[in-house]
C-alpha positions, 0 to 999 in steps of 0.5 A: 500499499502506497503512502504519503510523506505528511507533516505540517505541524510539529505538534500534529498527531503522529502516525509514523516515525523513525526512531534511532537505532541502538544496535551497533552503536560504536561498533566500528570505532575506526570510522570515529577516528578516521572521520571526525573525532577521537572516541570519547570515553563517556559515550554509553554502550549499546547495552545501556542505550537498549532499554531506553530506546525500548521504552521510548518505542513502546511509549509511542506504540502504546499511543498508536504510533507505528515506529520504524528503525533504521536498516543496519548498514554494516560497518560503514557507521558507528552511530544511527541514534539520531535520524533527525538530521539525516532528512526532514519531512516538509508538507508532502516532501522529504528533503535529504540533508547535507550533514556537516560531519563527514561520518554521518553522510552514509546514514541516509542509506539506513532510512531508504528501505523504510521509505520504499512504499511512499509515493506522491506529487514527484519529485517527493525526494528533494536533494539540496546542492552540496554547498547547502548544509542542512540538518533536520534538527534546525528545521521545524514546520509550524503554524504555516511557517518553515522555521530554520535555525542558522547554526553550526550545522545549518548555513545561509546557503541551506536556508537559502535553498529551503526558501527558494524551494518552499516560499510558494507553500509557506512563509520561510524564516531564519532564526540565528542561534547564539555564536556557539564558540563564543558564548553557548553550546546550541547545537541546533534550533531544537536545543533552543526552541520547540513548540508543544501543545496548542499554542506553547513552545519551550525556549532557552532565550540565551541561545537565540539572537534575535528572538523572532517577533512572532515567537512571543506573539503566537507562542506561550513561552516556557522559558528554560534556564541554562542548566535545563538547557544543557540537560536538553530540556527543550528537546521533547517530543510531541506525539500530538498537541496533547501528548509530549514524551520527555526525558525523565531528569532532574533538570527536566522536572519544572518544564515538565510541570510547566507543560502539565499546567497547560493541559499537556500530557507528558510521558517521562522516560529514562533517556541519559545515553543519547544526550551524551552524544548531543541529542535527546528525544526529538533528535531521536526521531524522524516523523514521516507522517502527522495528521 
């Protein structure tokens, strides 16, 4: 049965999603050293990741979500935890991202078998020019806007390509993240801003310069402090306007309660492994269909 990509709001009801693959994490250390960085001593093991990703999968499936997991693409990778950056669905199309780190460029192969039954208006898969860096953690679609974070991982050429490609369908807005090397360590937009519920959003204001006017006009902002941001308290995952999955962590408790005060059901799960690598719950997902 053929299906169509669909994502028009961050909090619309989720039907189908790809989540990260914990199996095989860091089995091929040679690629860690050769492609980007020296191996880190504090990375989680696959055995530590297993119960956390299984709990995440169960929480989604218990609420009627179809959960897919990237195919194992063998010894070409050491990490398939965060599929958010590999690709992003905008409207009824999927953009295959150009990622900044060489070690991540193979990852897209793991999702291709999962989308072979998708069809729609051609071309449904879009590939930016090589000079256009885009990662899905910097891309949000909400309230008729495509919000694009300009960061270490998404450059101005990537934003301009998204503007040219989608401007006839929605407003495309740049959001400038704070100079990370000098002031803050904000990897992606979803580490500083994330819509939740009907009209709310988590925000770490010091990570964004300037704050776009429409953030304050159109969202009930739940402000996140520095310690909470460092624990990736903004990086929750919305399964619908009424349901959010959040990290069970001391620095997430206050923001969880703020979401609950706004009538949002929040499921808290232990999720400590992936954040060590730089990504939390939103990073570990790639929504394919929201209704």
